[in-house]
C-alpha positions in Angstrom: -6.9 -3.6 -21.8 -4.1 -1.3 -20.6 -5.3 -1.1 -17.0 -7.0 2.3 -17.4 -10.3 1.1 -18.8 -13.4 1.3 -16.6 -12.7 3.9 -14.0 -16.3 4.5 -12.8 -15.2 3.4 -9.3 -12.5 5.5 -7.8 -9.1 3.8 -7.6 -8.6 4.2 -3.9 -12.0 2.5 -3.4 -10.8 -0.3 -5.6 -7.7 -0.6 -3.5 -9.8 -0.7 -0.3 -11.9 -3.5 -1.8 -8.9 -5.6 -2.6 -7.1 -5.1 0.7 -10.1 -5.2 3.1 -10.1 -9.0 3.3 -6.5 -9.4 4.3 -6.2 -10.8 7.9 -3.1 -8.8 8.7 -4.7 -5.5 7.9 -7.3 -3.3 9.7 -9.2 -0.5 7.8 -9.3 2.7 9.8 -9.2 6.5 9.5 -5.8 7.8 8.5 -4.1 9.4 11.5 -3.0 12.3 9.3 -6.6 13.3 9.3 -7.2 12.8 5.5 -8.8 9.8 4.1 -8.6 6.1 5.1 -5.7 3.9 6.2 -4.8 0.3 6.7 -3.0 -0.7 9.9 -0.8 -3.7 10.4 -0.8 -4.3 14.2 -0.4 -0.9 15.7 1.2 0.7 12.7 -0.6 2.5 9.9 1.3 1.4 6.8 -1.1 2.5 4.0 -2.8 5.8 3.6 -5.3 6.5 0.8 -5.9 10.2 0.0 -8.7 11.4 -2.3 -9.4 9.1 -5.3 -6.0 8.7 -6.8 -3.1 8.8 -4.2 -1.7 6.3 -1.8 1.2 6.5 0.7 2.9 3.3 1.7 5.4 2.7 4.5 8.0 0.2 3.4 10.8 1.1 5.9 13.8 3.0 4.6 16.2 -0.1 4.4 13.6 -1.8 2.2 13.1 1.3 0.1 16.9 1.3 -0.5 16.9 -2.3 -1.5 14.0 -1.8 -3.9 15.1 1.6 -5.2 15.9 0.4 -8.7 12.7 -1.4 -9.5 10.6 1.3 -7.7 12.2 4.0 -9.9 11.2 2.1 -13.0 7.5 3.0 -12.3 6.5 6.5 -13.2 3.6 6.3 -10.7 6.0 5.8 -7.7 7.7 8.6 -5.9 10.3 7.7 -3.2 9.9 10.0 -0.2 13.3 11.1 1.1 14.6 9.5 4.3 11.5 8.2 6.0 10.5 4.9 4.4 7.3 6.2 2.8 6.6 5.9 -1.0 3.8 7.7 -2.8 1.9 5.8 -5.5 -0.1 7.8 -8.0 -3.1 5.6 -8.9 -3.6 6.4 -12.6 -5.1 3.1 -13.6 -5.8 -0.5 -12.5 -2.2 -1.5 -13.1 -1.1 1.0 -10.4 -3.7 -0.5 -8.0 -2.2 -3.9 -8.7 1.3 -2.5 -8.0 0.1 -1.0 -4.7 -1.5 -4.3 -3.6 1.7 -6.2 -4.3 3.8 -3.6 -2.5 1.5 -3.8 0.5 2.2 -7.5 0.8 5.9 -6.6 0.9 5.3 -3.9 3.5 3.4 -6.3 5.8 6.3 -8.7 5.7 8.7 -5.9 6.5 6.6 -4.7 9.3 6.2 -8.2 10.8 9.9 -8.9 10.5 10.8 -5.7 12.3 8.6 -6.3 15.3 11.2 -8.2 17.2 14.0 -5.7 16.5 14.8 -2.3 17.8 13.6 0.0 15.1 12.4 3.5 14.4 8.6 3.7 14.5 6.5 4.5 11.5 7.0 8.2 10.9 4.1 10.6 10.0 2.5 10.2 6.6 3.8 12.8 4.2 0.4 14.1 3.2 -0.1 13.9 -0.6 -1.8 16.9 -2.2 -4.6 16.3 -4.7 -7.4 18.6 -5.8 -9.7 15.6 -5.3 -8.6 15.3 -1.7 -9.5 18.9 -0.9 -13.0 17.8 0.3 -11.3 16.0 3.2 -9.4 19.2 4.3 -10.6 21.3 7.2 -10.9 25.1 6.8 -7.4 26.5 7.1 -6.4 28.1 10.4 -5.3 31.7 10.5 -2.0 32.2 8.8 -0.4 34.0 5.9 -3.2 34.5 3.5 -5.2 31.7 5.1 -2.9 29.1 3.7 -3.2 25.7 5.4 -0.2 25.2 7.7 1.9 22.1 8.2 1.8 20.4 11.6 4.8 22.5 12.5 2.9 25.7 11.5 5.3 26.4 8.7 3.1 27.7 5.9 6.1 28.3 3.5 7.1 24.6 3.9 3.5 23.6 3.1 3.3 25.7 0.0 6.6 24.4 -1.3 5.4 20.8 -0.6 2.3 21.5 -2.7 4.4 23.0 -5.6 6.5 19.8 -5.6 3.3 17.8 -5.9 2.2 20.0 -8.8 5.5 19.4 -10.5 5.3 15.6 -10.0 1.8 15.7 -11.5 2.7 17.7 -14.5 5.9 15.6 -15.2 3.6 12.6 -15.5 1.0 14.4 -17.6 3.5 15.7 -20.1 5.9 12.7 -20.1 5.3 12.1 -23.8 6.2 15.6 -24.9 8.5 17.2 -22.3 11.6 16.0 -20.3 11.2 16.3 -16.5 13.7 19.1 -16.3 11.7 21.1 -18.8 8.5 20.7 -16.7 10.4 21.6 -13.6 11.8 24.8 -15.2 8.4 25.9 -16.4 6.8 25.4 -12.9 9.7 27.2 -11.2 9.6 30.2 -13.6 5.8 30.6 -13.1 6.1 30.1 -9.3 8.6 32.9 -9.1 6.1 35.3 -10.6 4.1 35.0 -7.4 6.9 35.8 -5.0 5.6 39.2 -4.0 1.9 38.2 -3.7 0.9 38.5 0.0 -2.2 36.3 -0.3 -1.2 32.8 -1.0 -4.4 30.8 -1.0 -4.6 30.0 -4.7 -0.9 30.3 -5.7 -0.4 26.5 -6.2 -3.6 26.2 -8.2 -2.7 29.1 -10.5 0.9 27.9 -10.9 -0.4 24.5 -12.1 -2.9 26.1 -14.5 -0.4 28.5 -16.1 2.3 25.8 -16.3 -0.2 23.4 -17.9 -1.1 26.1 -20.5 2.5 26.8 -21.2 3.4 23.1 -21.7 0.4 22.3 -23.8 1.2 22.6 -27.5 -0.8 25.3 -29.4 -3.2 23.9 -31.8 -2.7 24.8 -35.5 -5.0 27.4 -36.9 
């Protein structure tokens, strides 16, 4: 089996089941407000969003040391600068990868306790249509768009578009190069520059980009 067989249980639930018995971890609500988390001591080092996304804090020095092997996995995205990596849970193999990296993250967290270090930064909330059920109603803002903690709605929208691009790069990995997917998303996104209401822009960009990148069936 290729690791994507029986997916009747959502993959974040499978990860919770495998990590819940670990003595170094405590299951709790994610402090970003979306989904569940595992804390090691006082630090939340794993966040699980929706049914298919995980954020893992490895520390930035450890990310730098592991950069080459991490970049070999299409399901892993290195977050810039903060020590977090995103893992897209597309199958059981990705859950196994997450579990093995959590073991590494625990060791890194424990080793850093006796040293002066920068604390665990805020989780870079991953966007997923499946995670929308966790999201509160958006506060007043430009077109009702959910704001970032800083209140910067433009930054939030651009973050979501990056997530859309990542998702489509993985979906079309067998037929399109990453730069082709990025160009398609950017071109469609620019068509919405003058739209004052922004609520559904990322959803529409993803839909139109997916249609553009999907080969037409022969008549």
